[in-house]
N, C-alpha and C positions, 0 to 999 in steps of 0.2 A: 503556578502560572509560568509562562515562558520567560526566559531571561534574554535581555538584549534584543528584544524584538524591534524591528525598524520598518520604515515604509519601503517595502520592496517594489513599489511601483516606480521608484526613481530609475534612472537609466543605468546606474552602476550594476555590475554583475552581482548575483545573489549567491551566498554560501549558506547552506543548511547543515547544521551540526547535530549529529545523533550520538548520544553519550553511551558509556560503558555500563555493564551490569553493576548495580550498586552506585552508579553515578547519577547525575542530573544535568539539566541545562547549565547550572552554575559551574560545572566542571570545566566548561569552555571559556569562562570569563577572561582568563589571562591571554588566551589565544585571540579572542575577539578584540581585546584592547590593542593588539598588534595589527589587526587587519581592518578594523571598522572605518579607518580613514579612507580606504580605497574600495571597500566592498560593502554591500548590504549583508548583514550577518543575522541569521535567525537560528538560535539554539532552542531545541525543543525538549521539554520534559516528556518522555514517552509514558504512556499510561502505566500506572503502578509505580512510578518513580517520581522523585521530586515533590512528593506530597499529593500527586494525582491518584484518583481511583484507578483500579485496574480495569482491563477489558472484561466484559462478561464471558466471552469465548475467545481467549487469547490464542493467537497463532502468528507465524511470521507474516502471513498474508494480511491478517487483521491489523497488525502493526503497520504494514505498508499502507493499507487503506487509511489508517489514522494520519500518517505522514501526508498523503495526498489530500486529505481533508484540510490539513493545516496549510497546504499549498493554496488551496482554493480560498480559504479564509484570508490569507495574506496577499492574494492576487499575485502569486509567484508565477512567472513565465518559465523561461529556461533557468537552470541553476546548476551548481556543483554541490554534491552531497559529500560531506566529510563525516565518516562514521568510525567510531572507536570501539573495538572489541565487539560486544553484543550489537552495538550500533552499526558496526561494519557489516554484520550479517543481515541486519534489517535493511541497510542501504542497498545491499545486493538484491534482496527481495524486491525492494522498490524499483530497482532498475529492470529486473525481470518483468515486473508488472506495468512498466511505464508505457502505456499504449499511446500517449500523446508525445512521447519523446522529449519530455521536459528536461530530463537529466542529461547534461552535456558531458560530464565526466564524474568519476568517483575518486576520492582520496580516502584510502582505507588505512586506519591507524591501528596496528596490532589487531587485525580483525579476527573474530571467531571464524573458523573455517566454514566455507559454504557446505562442506560435507558434515560429518559428525565430529563434534569437539570431544576429544578423548580425555575426559576428566576422571582422575582416579576416584574410586568409590568412596574413600575416606574424605577426600576433598568435597565431593558432592554432598556428603552428609553434613559437613561443616557449613557449606554454602547455603543450605536450606534453613539454617537456624536464623531467627530474627535477632540480630545482634543488639546487645546493649552497648554503652559507650566503650567499655573495656574490650568487648568483642570486635567492635568496629575498628578500634585503634590497633588491635593485633592484626586484623586483616590488612589494614593499610601498611603496617610495617612489613608484612610478608610480600606485599605487591610492589613496593618501591625499592629502588637502589640509590636514588639521590634524595638527600634530606629535604623535606618540605619546610618552607617558612611557616610562621604561625597562621597566616591567613589561609594558605593553601591546605595546611593540615586540618584546620577547622572545617573547611568544606569537605575534604576527603573523608573525615570521620562522621560528619553529619549526614551525608547523602545515603550511606548504606542503611541508616536507621529509619529512613523515610520510605523504604521499599515496601510495597503492598505484599502481604504473604502469598496471595494468589499469583502475583506476577513473579515472585521469587521461585515458587514451586514450578510454575509453567516453564520458566527458562531452563532450570536445571533438568527437569524431567522430560521436556519435550523440545524446547527451542534449540538447545545444544545438539539434540539428537536428530533433528529434522534436516535431512540433506536436500539442498537445492542445486547440488553440484552439476547435475545433468543440464540444468538451465543456465547456470553461470558460465559454463565452458563456452557458450555461444555468444556471450555479450560482445558487442563491437565497439562500445564507447571506450575512450581512454581510461585506464585504471592505473592509479599510482599507489604503491604499497610502501608505507612508512613503518618501520619495525624497530624494536630494541633488541640488541644482541643478548642482553642479560634478562630479558623478560621471563619471569618465573611462571606466568600464566599461559600466554601464547608463546610457547617455546620455539626456538629455531627448528627443532625437529618437527614439531606440529605444523609449522608453516611450510616446511619442505615437503612433508608427506601428504598434507590434507588441504592446503590452500593453493600453493603454486600449480599443482597439476589440474586444478579445477577453475583456473582463470586464464585469461589471454596470455600467451607467451610473449606478447609485446609490452607487458607491463614495465614501468620504471620502478625500481626498488631502491630505497634509501634506508640506511640503518644507523640508529643511534648507538654509539659504542658503550655507554655506561648507564643508560636509563633502565628502569624496570618497566612494569606494565602501565603505570599511570603517566604516560608521556605528557599529556596536556597539562599536568600539574607539576611533574618533575622538571621538565625543561620546555616551558612554553615558547621561549625565544627560539630555540632550535626548531620546534615544530612549526611555528609561524613562518620561519625562514624557508623551510622546506615547502610549505604550502604556497608561499609567494613564488618560489622558483618554479613550481609546477604550473601555477596559473599564468606566469609570465612566458 
């Protein structure tokens, strides 16, 4: 079930959060604690993650359709989507498909490139495995550069073990390789890119080669100097501050 779901019919602006591959709605808990006094916040478990069943025919478009379904259920009007890693690419697909112009702006946190995410073959092989606790702990160690406290560590190692095998396979075999770059180049809404200079997953080179050329040249970019890939868990205070700066 969704975490931190609120009544989005109130007059406050709405922020919709889409998590990373291996994450869940709970990955955003610490960010939402910083923002919920000023904004309606809705963090979604995407199908196949956070204990949800996977989609019968997964695709980027099918995930975007699911997000729009949740919009309708929560009676969301205009909103800002904040997408991390895999969630960033799905957020871009949502914006491409947004016929009603509900999405006012995008905040992309270390997003998977809109083109092909170039993951080494050995890493793909490891990512396809359904991790036990030891495997999940090792994956988190490789992803972070800032030590997590006990509560965040517990969430970080629990959520990869909740991933549906079909969703896992789809993202590695198809989602990362499906390019929507021709469509994202033409997006007109404000896009803000929040990155980590030491990110071992979405590297600086990957962002420079595969993300920046396929988005608006008017983007605002901010970089965390010491975080790894799991910025919402490693330094939620910094990320929340950046989001507030963008929204203000």
